C-alpha positions as CSV (number, residue, x, y, z in Angstrom):
1,X,-58.2,9.8,-13.9
2,X,-61.8,8.8,-13.9
3,X,-64.3,9.0,-16.9
4,X,-67.2,11.3,-16.1
5,X,-69.0,11.6,-19.4
6,X,-68.7,11.0,-23.1
7,X,-70.5,12.0,-26.3
8,X,-70.7,10.0,-29.6
9,X,-71.5,11.7,-32.9
10,X,-71.8,10.4,-36.5
11,X,-71.0,6.8,-35.7
12,X,-73.0,3.9,-37.0
13,X,-76.7,4.7,-36.2
14,X,-75.8,7.6,-33.9
15,X,-76.0,11.2,-35.1
16,X,-75.6,12.7,-31.6
17,X,-75.9,10.6,-28.5
18,X,-76.0,13.7,-26.3
19,X,-73.7,13.8,-23.3
20,X,-73.7,10.4,-21.5
21,X,-72.9,10.9,-17.8
22,X,-70.8,8.0,-16.4
23,X,-71.0,6.7,-12.8
24,X,-67.7,6.4,-10.8
25,X,-68.1,2.6,-10.6
26,X,-70.7,1.0,-12.8
27,X,-72.8,2.4,-15.7
28,X,-75.5,0.3,-17.3
29,X,-76.8,1.1,-20.9
30,X,-80.2,-0.3,-21.4
31,X,-82.1,-0.5,-24.6
32,X,-83.8,-2.9,-27.1
33,X,-81.9,-4.7,-29.9
34,X,-80.4,-2.4,-32.6
35,X,-80.9,0.7,-30.4
36,X,-77.3,1.7,-30.6
37,X,-75.9,0.4,-27.3
38,X,-73.0,-1.5,-28.9
39,X,-72.2,1.5,-31.1
40,X,-71.7,3.7,-28.0
41,X,-69.2,1.3,-26.5
42,X,-67.3,0.7,-29.8
43,X,-66.9,4.5,-30.3
44,X,-65.7,4.9,-26.8
45,X,-63.3,2.1,-27.2
46,X,-61.7,3.8,-30.2
47,X,-60.7,6.8,-28.0
48,X,-57.8,4.9,-26.3
49,X,-58.1,1.1,-27.2
50,X,-56.2,-1.5,-25.2
51,X,-55.3,-3.1,-28.5
52,X,-54.6,-1.2,-31.7
53,X,-57.8,-0.1,-33.5
54,X,-58.8,2.8,-35.7
55,X,-61.9,4.4,-37.1
56,X,-63.0,3.2,-40.5
57,X,-65.2,5.7,-42.3
58,X,-66.8,3.1,-44.7
59,X,-67.6,0.9,-41.7
60,X,-68.4,3.4,-39.0
61,X,-69.9,6.5,-40.5
62,X,-73.7,6.6,-40.7
63,X,-74.4,5.0,-44.1
64,X,-77.4,7.1,-45.0
65,X,-75.4,10.4,-45.0
66,X,-71.9,9.1,-45.7
67,X,-72.0,9.8,-49.5
68,X,-73.2,13.4,-49.1
69,X,-70.8,14.2,-46.3
70,X,-67.9,12.7,-48.1
71,X,-68.6,14.9,-51.2
72,X,-68.7,17.9,-49.0
73,X,-65.3,16.9,-47.5
74,X,-66.4,17.0,-43.9
75,X,-65.9,13.4,-42.9
76,X,-62.2,13.6,-41.8
77,X,-62.9,16.5,-39.5
78,X,-65.9,14.8,-37.8
79,X,-65.3,14.1,-34.1
80,X,-67.1,10.7,-33.4
81,X,-66.0,10.5,-29.8
82,X,-65.4,13.1,-27.0
83,X,-64.8,12.1,-23.4
84,X,-64.4,14.0,-20.2
85,X,-62.3,12.9,-17.3
86,X,-61.9,14.0,-13.7
87,X,-58.2,14.2,-12.7
88,X,-57.3,12.3,-9.6
89,X,-54.6,13.0,-7.1
90,X,-51.9,11.0,-8.8
91,X,-52.6,12.9,-12.1
92,X,-52.4,16.3,-10.3
93,X,-49.1,15.2,-8.7
94,X,-47.7,14.1,-12.0
95,X,-48.4,17.6,-13.5
96,X,-47.0,19.3,-10.4
97,X,-43.8,17.2,-10.5
98,X,-43.2,18.1,-14.1
99,X,-44.4,21.7,-14.3
100,X,-44.5,22.9,-10.8
101,X,-47.4,24.0,-8.5
102,X,-50.7,25.8,-9.5
103,X,-50.3,24.8,-13.1
104,X,-53.8,23.4,-13.4
105,X,-56.7,25.8,-12.7
106,X,-59.3,23.0,-12.9
107,X,-59.4,19.2,-12.5
108,X,-61.3,18.3,-15.7
109,X,-59.7,16.9,-18.8
110,X,-61.3,16.4,-22.2
111,X,-60.2,14.3,-25.1
112,X,-61.6,14.0,-28.6
113,X,-60.7,11.9,-31.6
114,X,-61.5,12.5,-35.3
115,X,-62.2,10.0,-38.0
116,X,-58.7,10.7,-39.4
117,X,-57.2,9.7,-36.0
118,X,-56.3,13.2,-34.8
119,X,-56.5,13.5,-31.0
120,X,-57.3,16.9,-29.4
121,X,-56.9,17.2,-25.6
122,X,-58.0,20.1,-23.5
123,X,-57.3,20.9,-19.9
124,X,-57.3,24.0,-17.7
125,X,-53.6,25.0,-17.8
126,X,-52.3,28.2,-16.2
127,X,-49.5,29.2,-18.6
128,X,-48.2,32.0,-16.5
129,X,-47.7,29.5,-13.6
130,X,-45.5,27.3,-15.8
131,X,-43.4,30.2,-16.9
132,X,-42.9,31.4,-13.3
133,X,-42.2,27.8,-12.1
134,X,-39.6,27.3,-14.8
135,X,-37.7,30.5,-13.9
136,X,-37.9,29.6,-10.2
137,X,-36.7,26.1,-10.7
138,X,-33.7,27.3,-12.7
139,X,-33.0,30.1,-10.2
140,X,-32.9,32.6,-13.0
141,X,-31.2,35.9,-12.1
142,X,-33.0,39.2,-11.7
143,X,-31.5,40.7,-14.8
144,X,-32.8,37.9,-17.0
145,X,-36.2,38.0,-15.2
146,X,-36.5,41.7,-16.1
147,X,-35.9,40.9,-19.7
148,X,-38.6,38.2,-19.6
149,X,-41.2,40.0,-17.5
150,X,-43.5,40.4,-20.5
151,X,-43.7,36.6,-21.1
152,X,-47.0,35.4,-19.7
153,X,-47.2,32.2,-21.7
154,X,-45.0,29.5,-23.3
155,X,-45.2,31.0,-26.8
156,X,-44.2,34.4,-25.6
157,X,-41.3,32.9,-23.7
158,X,-40.0,31.0,-26.8
159,X,-40.4,34.1,-29.0
160,X,-38.5,36.3,-26.5
161,X,-35.7,33.8,-26.2
162,X,-35.3,33.8,-30.0
163,X,-35.1,37.6,-29.9
164,X,-32.6,37.7,-27.1
165,X,-30.2,35.4,-29.0
166,X,-29.4,38.4,-31.3
167,X,-28.8,40.9,-28.4
168,X,-25.1,41.9,-27.9
169,X,-25.2,43.4,-24.4
170,X,-26.1,40.2,-22.5
171,X,-24.0,39.5,-19.5
172,X,-22.4,36.0,-19.0
173,X,-25.0,35.3,-16.3
174,X,-27.9,36.2,-18.6
175,X,-26.4,34.1,-21.4
176,X,-26.2,31.1,-19.0
177,X,-29.8,31.7,-17.8
178,X,-31.1,31.8,-21.4
179,X,-29.2,28.7,-22.3
180,X,-30.5,26.8,-19.3
181,X,-34.1,27.9,-20.1
182,X,-33.8,26.7,-23.7
183,X,-32.5,23.3,-22.5
184,X,-35.3,23.1,-20.0
185,X,-38.0,23.9,-22.6
186,X,-36.5,21.3,-25.0
187,X,-37.3,18.6,-22.4
188,X,-41.0,19.5,-22.2
189,X,-43.3,17.2,-24.1
190,X,-44.7,19.1,-27.0
191,X,-42.1,21.9,-26.8
192,X,-42.6,24.5,-29.4
193,X,-46.3,24.5,-28.8
194,X,-48.4,26.1,-26.0
195,X,-48.1,25.2,-22.3
196,X,-51.6,23.9,-22.6
197,X,-50.5,21.4,-25.2
198,X,-47.5,20.3,-23.1
199,X,-49.7,19.6,-20.1
200,X,-52.4,18.0,-22.2
201,X,-49.8,15.7,-23.7
202,X,-48.6,14.5,-20.3
203,X,-52.2,13.9,-19.2
204,X,-53.1,12.1,-22.5
205,X,-50.4,9.5,-21.8
206,X,-52.0,8.9,-18.4
207,X,-55.5,8.2,-19.8
208,X,-56.9,4.8,-18.9
209,X,-57.1,2.2,-21.7
210,X,-60.5,1.0,-22.8
211,X,-60.9,-2.8,-22.7
212,X,-63.8,-4.0,-24.9
213,X,-65.2,-7.5,-24.6
214,X,-68.0,-9.1,-26.5
215,X,-69.1,-12.6,-27.7
216,X,-66.5,-12.5,-30.5
217,X,-63.7,-12.7,-27.9
218,X,-64.8,-16.1,-26.6
219,X,-62.0,-18.6,-26.2
220,X,-61.8,-21.5,-28.7
221,X,-61.7,-25.0,-27.2
222,X,-58.8,-26.1,-29.4
223,X,-55.9,-23.7,-30.0
224,X,-53.0,-24.0,-32.4
225,X,-49.9,-23.0,-30.5
226,X,-48.1,-22.0,-33.6
227,X,-50.9,-19.5,-34.5
228,X,-50.9,-18.3,-30.9
229,X,-47.2,-17.5,-31.1
230,X,-47.7,-15.2,-34.0
231,X,-48.1,-11.5,-33.5
232,X,-51.8,-10.5,-33.4
233,X,-52.2,-6.7,-33.2
234,X,-55.8,-6.6,-34.4
235,X,-58.9,-5.6,-32.7
236,X,-59.6,-7.9,-29.8
237,X,-62.9,-8.9,-31.4
238,X,-61.2,-10.0,-34.6
239,X,-59.8,-13.1,-32.9
240,X,-60.0,-15.2,-29.7
241,X,-56.3,-15.5,-29.7
242,X,-55.8,-12.6,-27.4
243,X,-58.1,-14.3,-24.8
244,X,-56.0,-17.4,-25.2
245,X,-52.8,-15.6,-24.5
246,X,-54.3,-13.9,-21.5
247,X,-55.4,-17.3,-20.2
248,X,-51.8,-18.4,-20.1
249,X,-50.7,-15.2,-18.5
250,X,-53.3,-15.6,-15.8
251,X,-51.5,-18.7,-14.6
252,X,-48.0,-17.3,-15.1
253,X,-47.0,-19.7,-17.8
254,X,-46.0,-19.2,-21.5
255,X,-45.9,-20.8,-24.8
256,X,-42.3,-21.9,-24.5
257,X,-43.1,-24.0,-21.4
258,X,-46.1,-25.6,-23.1
259,X,-44.0,-26.5,-26.2
260,X,-41.2,-28.0,-24.1
261,X,-40.3,-31.5,-25.2
262,X,-39.9,-32.5,-21.5
263,X,-43.1,-34.2,-20.4
264,X,-42.8,-33.4,-16.8
265,X,-42.3,-29.6,-17.5
266,X,-45.3,-29.6,-19.8
267,X,-47.5,-31.5,-17.4
268,X,-46.5,-29.3,-14.4
269,X,-47.4,-26.2,-16.4
270,X,-50.7,-27.5,-17.5
271,X,-51.7,-28.7,-14.1
272,X,-50.8,-25.3,-12.6
273,X,-52.9,-23.5,-15.1
274,X,-55.8,-25.8,-14.6
275,X,-55.9,-25.6,-10.9
276,X,-55.5,-21.9,-10.8
277,X,-58.3,-21.3,-13.3
278,X,-60.7,-23.7,-11.5
279,X,-60.1,-21.9,-8.1
280,X,-60.6,-18.5,-9.6
281,X,-63.6,-19.0,-11.9
282,X,-65.7,-21.1,-9.6
283,X,-65.7,-18.4,-6.9
284,X,-68.4,-16.8,-9.1
285,X,-69.7,-19.6,-11.3
286,X,-72.5,-21.1,-9.1
287,X,-74.5,-23.0,-11.7
288,X,-72.6,-26.2,-11.5
289,X,-70.0,-26.7,-8.7
290,X,-68.9,-30.1,-10.1
291,X,-66.9,-28.7,-13.0
292,X,-63.2,-28.2,-13.2
293,X,-61.1,-26.8,-16.1
294,X,-58.3,-29.0,-17.5
295,X,-55.8,-28.1,-20.2
296,X,-54.2,-30.7,-22.3
297,X,-51.7,-30.8,-25.2
298,X,-52.3,-32.8,-28.4
299,X,-49.7,-33.5,-31.1
300,X,-50.7,-34.0,-34.8
301,X,-48.0,-35.2,-37.3
302,X,-48.5,-33.9,-40.8
303,X,-46.6,-34.2,-44.0
304,X,-44.7,-31.0,-45.0
305,X,-44.2,-29.7,-48.6
306,X,-41.5,-32.2,-49.3
307,X,-43.0,-35.1,-47.4
308,X,-41.1,-34.5,-44.3
309,X,-43.1,-34.9,-41.0
310,X,-44.3,-31.7,-39.3
311,X,-45.5,-31.7,-35.7
312,X,-48.4,-29.4,-34.9
313,X,-49.2,-28.9,-31.2
314,X,-52.6,-27.9,-30.0
315,X,-53.8,-26.7,-26.6
316,X,-57.1,-28.3,-25.7
317,X,-59.3,-26.6,-23.1
318,X,-61.4,-29.3,-21.5
319,X,-64.0,-29.3,-18.8
320,X,-64.4,-32.2,-16.4
321,X,-67.9,-32.8,-15.0
322,X,-67.5,-34.8,-11.8
323,X,-71.2,-35.5,-11.5
324,X,-71.0,-37.7,-14.6
325,X,-67.3,-38.6,-14.6
326,X,-66.5,-37.4,-18.1
327,X,-64.7,-34.5,-19.9
328,X,-65.6,-32.7,-23.1
329,X,-64.2,-29.8,-25.1
330,X,-64.7,-26.3,-23.7
331,X,-66.4,-25.3,-27.0
332,X,-69.1,-27.9,-26.3
333,X,-70.1,-26.4,-22.9
334,X,-73.0,-23.9,-22.6
335,X,-72.6,-20.5,-24.3
336,X,-73.0,-18.9,-20.9
337,X,-70.1,-20.8,-19.3
338,X,-67.9,-20.1,-22.3
339,X,-68.6,-16.4,-22.1
340,X,-68.0,-16.2,-18.3
341,X,-64.8,-18.2,-18.5
342,X,-63.5,-16.3,-21.5
343,X,-64.1,-12.9,-20.0
344,X,-62.4,-13.9,-16.8
345,X,-59.3,-15.0,-18.7
346,X,-59.2,-12.0,-21.0
347,X,-59.6,-9.4,-18.3
348,X,-57.0,-11.0,-16.1
349,X,-54.3,-9.5,-18.4
350,X,-55.2,-6.1,-16.9
351,X,-56.5,-6.9,-13.5
352,X,-53.1,-6.9,-11.8
353,X,-51.4,-4.5,-14.2
354,X,-50.2,-1.0,-13.3
355,X,-52.0,0.2,-16.5
356,X,-55.3,1.9,-15.7
357,X,-58.2,0.4,-17.6
358,X,-61.9,1.0,-18.2
359,X,-64.0,-2.1,-18.9
360,X,-66.6,-2.0,-21.7
361,X,-68.9,-5.1,-21.8
362,X,-71.2,-5.6,-24.7
363,X,-74.3,-7.6,-23.7
364,X,-72.4,-9.5,-21.0
365,X,-73.6,-12.8,-19.7
366,X,-76.5,-12.9,-22.2
367,X,-76.3,-16.7,-22.5
368,X,-76.4,-17.1,-18.7
369,X,-79.5,-18.2,-16.7
370,X,-81.1,-15.3,-14.7
371,X,-79.5,-16.4,-11.4
372,X,-76.1,-16.8,-13.2
373,X,-76.5,-13.2,-14.5
374,X,-76.9,-12.2,-10.9
375,X,-73.7,-14.0,-10.1
376,X,-72.0,-12.1,-12.9
377,X,-73.3,-8.8,-11.5
378,X,-71.8,-9.8,-8.1
379,X,-68.5,-10.5,-10.0
380,X,-68.7,-6.9,-11.4
381,X,-69.5,-5.4,-8.0
382,X,-66.9,-7.4,-6.0
383,X,-64.1,-8.0,-8.5
384,X,-64.2,-5.3,-11.1
385,X,-65.8,-2.1,-9.7
386,X,-63.5,-1.7,-6.7
387,X,-60.6,-1.5,-9.2
388,X,-61.9,-0.2,-12.5
389,X,-64.9,1.6,-14.0
390,X,-67.3,-0.6,-15.8
391,X,-69.8,0.3,-18.6
392,X,-72.0,-2.5,-19.9
393,X,-75.0,-2.8,-22.2
394,X,-78.0,-5.0,-21.7
395,X,-81.6,-5.7,-22.4
396,X,-81.9,-8.3,-19.7
397,X,-83.9,-7.4,-16.6
398,X,-81.5,-9.7,-14.6
399,X,-78.7,-7.3,-15.3
400,X,-80.4,-4.3,-13.9
401,X,-80.1,-3.5,-10.2
402,X,-83.3,-2.0,-8.9
403,X,-81.6,-0.4,-5.9
404,X,-79.1,1.4,-8.2
405,X,-81.2,3.0,-10.9
406,X,-78.8,6.0,-10.9
407,X,-76.5,3.7,-12.9
408,X,-79.0,3.2,-15.7
409,X,-78.9,5.1,-19.0
410,X,-81.6,4.4,-21.6
411,X,-80.6,4.1,-25.3
412,X,-83.3,4.7,-27.9
413,X,-83.1,4.9,-31.7
414,X,-85.2,7.9,-32.8
415,X,-85.0,7.2,-36.5
416,X,-82.8,8.6,-39.4
417,X,-83.3,12.2,-38.5
418,X,-82.0,11.9,-34.9
419,X,-80.4,8.5,-34.7
420,X,-79.7,6.9,-31.3
421,X,-79.8,9.0,-28.2
422,X,-79.1,8.4,-24.6
423,X,-81.1,9.5,-21.6
424,X,-80.7,9.2,-17.8
425,X,-84.5,9.7,-17.4
426,X,-85.4,6.1,-16.4
427,X,-88.9,7.1,-15.5
428,X,-90.2,8.7,-18.7
429,X,-89.3,6.9,-21.9
430,X,-91.1,4.5,-24.3
431,X,-92.3,1.2,-23.1
432,X,-90.1,-1.0,-25.2
433,X,-86.9,0.7,-24.0
434,X,-88.1,0.6,-20.4
435,X,-89.2,-3.0,-20.5
436,X,-86.0,-4.4,-18.9
437,X,-86.5,-2.0,-16.0
438,X,-90.2,-2.9,-15.6
439,X,-89.3,-6.6,-15.8
440,X,-86.6,-6.0,-13.2
441,X,-89.1,-4.4,-10.9
442,X,-91.4,-7.4,-11.4
443,X,-88.6,-9.8,-10.6
444,X,-87.6,-7.9,-7.5
445,X,-91.2,-8.0,-6.3
446,X,-91.5,-11.7,-7.0
447,X,-88.2,-12.4,-5.2
448,X,-89.4,-10.5,-2.2
449,X,-92.5,-12.6,-2.0
450,X,-90.4,-15.7,-1.6
451,X,-87.4,-14.2,0.3
452,X,-89.0,-12.7,3.3
453,X,-92.3,-12.1,5.0
454,X,-92.0,-8.4,5.8
455,X,-93.4,-6.5,2.9
456,X,-94.1,-2.8,2.7
457,X,-96.6,-1.9,-0.1
458,X,-96.5,1.6,-1.6
459,X,-98.2,3.2,-4.5
460,X,-95.4,3.6,-7.1
461,X,-91.8,4.0,-8.0
462,X,-91.5,7.6,-6.7
463,X,-92.6,6.3,-3.2
464,X,-90.0,3.6,-3.4
465,X,-87.3,6.2,-4.3
466,X,-88.2,8.7,-1.6
467,X,-88.5,6.0,1.2
468,X,-85.3,4.2,0.2
469,X,-83.0,7.3,-0.2
470,X,-84.2,9.2,2.8
471,X,-84.1,6.1,5.0
472,X,-80.5,5.6,4.0
473,X,-79.7,9.2,4.7
474,X,-81.3,9.2,8.2
475,X,-79.5,5.9,9.1
476,X,-76.2,7.4,8.0
477,X,-76.9,10.2,10.6
478,X,-77.7,7.7,13.4
479,X,-81.4,8.4,13.1
480,X,-84.3,6.0,12.5
481,X,-84.7,4.7,9.0
482,X,-86.6,1.7,7.6
483,X,-85.7,-1.6,9.3
484,X,-83.5,-3.7,6.9
485,X,-86.1,-6.5,7.0
486,X,-88.6,-4.5,4.9
487,X,-89.0,-5.3,1.2
488,X,-90.6,-2.3,-0.5
489,X,-93.1,-3.3,-3.1
490,X,-94.5,-0.7,-5.6
491,X,-98.0,-1.7,-6.5
492,X,-98.1,0.3,-9.7
493,X,-100.7,2.8,-8.5
494,X,-103.1,3.5,-5.7
495,X,-105.9,1.6,-7.3
496,X,-103.8,-1.6,-7.4
497,X,-103.0,-1.6,-3.7
498,X,-106.2,-3.4,-2.6
499,X,-105.8,-6.2,-5.1
500,X,-102.1,-6.5,-4.3
501,X,-102.9,-6.8,-0.6
502,X,-105.7,-9.3,-1.2
503,X,-103.2,-11.4,-3.2
504,X,-100.2,-11.2,-0.8
505,X,-101.8,-10.5,2.6
506,X,-103.2,-13.9,3.4
507,X,-99.7,-15.5,3.0
508,X,-97.3,-12.8,4.2
509,X,-97.1,-9.9,6.6
510,X,-98.0,-6.7,4.8
511,X,-97.9,-3.1,5.8
512,X,-99.4,-0.5,3.5
513,X,-98.3,3.2,3.2
514,X,-100.8,5.2,1.1
515,X,-101.6,8.8,0.4
516,X,-104.5,10.1,2.4
517,X,-107.6,10.3,0.3
518,X,-106.1,8.1,-2.4
519,X,-108.2,6.1,-4.8
520,X,-108.8,2.7,-3.3
521,X,-108.5,3.9,0.3
522,X,-112.2,3.0,1.0
523,X,-111.5,-0.6,-0.2
524,X,-108.4,-0.7,2.1
525,X,-110.5,0.4,5.0
526,X,-113.1,-2.2,4.2
527,X,-110.4,-4.9,4.1
528,X,-109.2,-3.7,7.5
529,X,-112.7,-4.0,8.9
530,X,-112.9,-7.5,7.5
531,X,-109.6,-8.5,9.1
532,X,-107.7,-8.9,5.8
533,X,-105.4,-6.1,6.8
534,X,-104.7,-5.2,10.4
535,X,-105.7,-1.6,11.4
536,X,-102.2,-0.6,12.6
537,X,-100.7,-1.9,9.3
538,X,-102.5,0.7,7.2
539,X,-100.5,3.9,7.5
540,X,-101.7,7.0,5.7
541,X,-99.4,10.0,5.0
542,X,-102.1,12.3,6.6
543,X,-101.6,10.5,9.9
544,X,-98.0,11.9,9.9
545,X,-98.7,15.3,8.5
546,X,-101.9,15.9,10.4
547,X,-103.8,16.6,7.2
548,X,-107.0,15.1,5.9
549,X,-105.5,14.9,2.4
550,X,-101.8,14.3,2.0
551,X,-99.4,12.7,-0.5
552,X,-96.0,11.3,0.2
553,X,-94.6,14.6,-1.3
554,X,-96.2,16.4,1.7
555,X,-93.6,14.9,4.0
556,X,-91.1,17.3,2.4
557,X,-90.7,20.8,3.6
558,X,-92.3,22.8,0.7
559,X,-89.0,24.5,-0.2
560,X,-87.2,21.1,-0.3
561,X,-89.9,19.7,-2.7
562,X,-89.7,22.9,-4.8
563,X,-86.0,22.3,-5.2
564,X,-86.7,18.8,-6.6
565,X,-89.4,20.2,-9.0
566,X,-87.2,23.0,-10.2
567,X,-84.3,20.7,-10.8
568,X,-86.5,18.1,-12.6
569,X,-88.3,20.6,-14.9
570,X,-85.7,23.5,-15.1
571,X,-88.3,25.9,-13.5
572,X,-87.8,28.6,-10.9
573,X,-91.0,28.3,-8.8
574,X,-90.8,29.8,-5.3
575,X,-93.2,29.6,-2.3
576,X,-94.7,32.9,-3.3
577,X,-95.8,31.4,-6.6
578,X,-97.8,28.7,-4.9
579,X,-101.5,29.1,-4.1
580,X,-102.7,28.1,-0.6
581,X,-103.6,24.5,0.2
582,X,-102.6,21.3,2.0
583,X,-101.2,19.2,-0.9
584,X,-97.9,20.5,-2.3
585,X,-98.4,18.5,-5.6
586,X,-101.7,20.2,-6.3
587,X,-100.3,23.6,-5.4
588,X,-97.3,23.1,-7.8
589,X,-99.7,21.9,-10.6
590,X,-101.7,25.1,-10.2
591,X,-98.5,27.2,-10.3
592,X,-97.4,25.4,-13.5
593,X,-100.8,25.5,-15.0
594,X,-100.7,21.8,-15.8
595,X,-100.4,18.4,-14.4
596,X,-96.8,17.0,-14.1
597,X,-95.2,13.5,-13.9
598,X,-94.7,13.0,-10.1
599,X,-91.9,10.5,-10.9
600,X,-89.5,13.1,-12.3
601,X,-88.8,15.0,-9.1
602,X,-88.1,11.6,-7.5
603,X,-85.8,10.7,-10.3
604,X,-84.0,14.0,-9.8
605,X,-83.4,13.2,-6.2
606,X,-82.1,9.8,-7.2
607,X,-79.6,11.3,-9.6
608,X,-78.4,13.8,-7.1
609,X,-78.8,12.0,-3.8
610,X,-75.6,13.0,-2.2
611,X,-76.0,16.7,-2.9
612,X,-79.7,16.9,-2.2
613,X,-80.1,14.6,0.8
614,X,-77.5,16.6,2.8
615,X,-79.5,19.8,2.3
616,X,-82.9,18.5,3.4
617,X,-84.4,20.6,6.1
618,X,-85.1,19.4,9.6
619,X,-88.9,19.4,9.1
620,X,-88.5,17.0,6.1
621,X,-86.2,14.6,8.0
622,X,-88.4,14.7,11.1
623,X,-91.6,13.8,9.2
624,X,-89.9,11.0,7.3
625,X,-88.3,9.7,10.5
626,X,-91.8,9.7,12.2
627,X,-93.2,7.7,9.2
628,X,-90.3,5.2,9.4
629,X,-90.8,4.7,13.2
630,X,-94.5,4.0,12.6
631,X,-93.7,1.5,9.8
632,X,-91.1,-0.3,11.9
633,X,-93.6,-0.6,14.8
634,X,-95.7,-2.9,12.6
635,X,-93.0,-5.5,12.3
636,X,-94.2,-8.8,13.8
């Protein structure tokens, strides 16, 4: 099953996070320090932790209201975490194999957990179907079926069976049928409760585990093998020992082999571990190719309680730097390398397991250089996301992918009255929370200035969104989209375009797409006359629509754009509500009686790209295709 959303309530600084929609592959929680990002992942982890963990009221309940709520006796019943899942084919088959066909009337599954540890699971179970399937599977006779015809759910069936046990005129066939039905029901998980509970129990045991990793899980450079051998059932953040054990599992070795008195056996195991780790880790660690990981054993002889010698064995994790020809302890390497290596080792325990898992990363790769953070994003994309869902928190612009803003959720602390809340509206929140996204845009632009010469300058982020999404859609249909060589650069507003072109144009090839009649257009025309911008590389929207004044939104069929507006603002505007005019944005503003943020309809399209792009009318696609063809013609 796949996580689709979750909601956190009354946990740390969160009163109600609101429902957090989760992407099928990667979800990125962005926010400033102390905004509540870590609390969201911790609460979600508690729902079905990979290692034993439990809610602690004194530690987790919001401190400023804990005393009052405890006096009122409401704390135990509070539900700090609720999650919704989409059932996949193997889940549906498991239910059908156990309970028969048509048992589930829906494919969603919801699980909640209280502070007291009680778990409540909900699914769409068809109780009548299970009763029918049970009788069919047992080939129950017609006489028995007649007696049970009023039983439409599990409870009624159990009640009826109890009643019939006192009936004297049952035939031998009926007695046999009733006995077999009782035996069958006794095998059902949660028997004695409702069919819903029985199905929910089965699905709850198929839930993915949540694997949580933060800086507290970083591997130690020197590990006492005696301590490592002891049972450690605590939270994975309470100790780095779980990471150490996973490291050994990664290479297929164990503590017994490492503690073997035979030197050759010990050495062979250590070399196997070292070589395996070096090959695996350095596929993604690009910062220093001259490193290799080496494991070594150290013996320390101590005096026991009665003076007898006691041998303590330690596993030393060392890193060899071939550039300078020396080794040092893993704990002395950069914090970024320690984090990357430790996560790789810790997650390996689940990577090839049959157990389904969802990875929760709290501020991953924070100690890494910006380019190394990109390497880690590539690791998430290539190694993790194809196999598991990943949710991670960050305030680093290097951990935000500008081409995948639909993955981003913004976390803000609204103060004691509201606590931390989460929003998918990446285009309309406070500046501090949005800073990582703004910095990511700036980095993306800076990269494009050095990566390639073919730059397409547009006014803002909504232009970027429309051009990118509809280009991808047209190309998927075999039609003309933007050439892959283009780098789209939002200038941050129409008035910024002339300065942007003046800065970039002398050094790189630039094509400009601007609204007809936009502020700054006269300066662009003057630049073209002076040879700072070639005439054919200044493309106005009006040249496509045939209008004197036109915005990029005018490329849409009016009904297509109204669907974006109505979706973004929860309105019901129709064409009949619009006054006459050329510019759809101005007509919508008049119908609303106010100006509106042009970015929000673009964000709505971004969030619902698959559903909305497939419904775009031919007129919309034709106009965008014409624009893309004109843009591509300007490539040198």
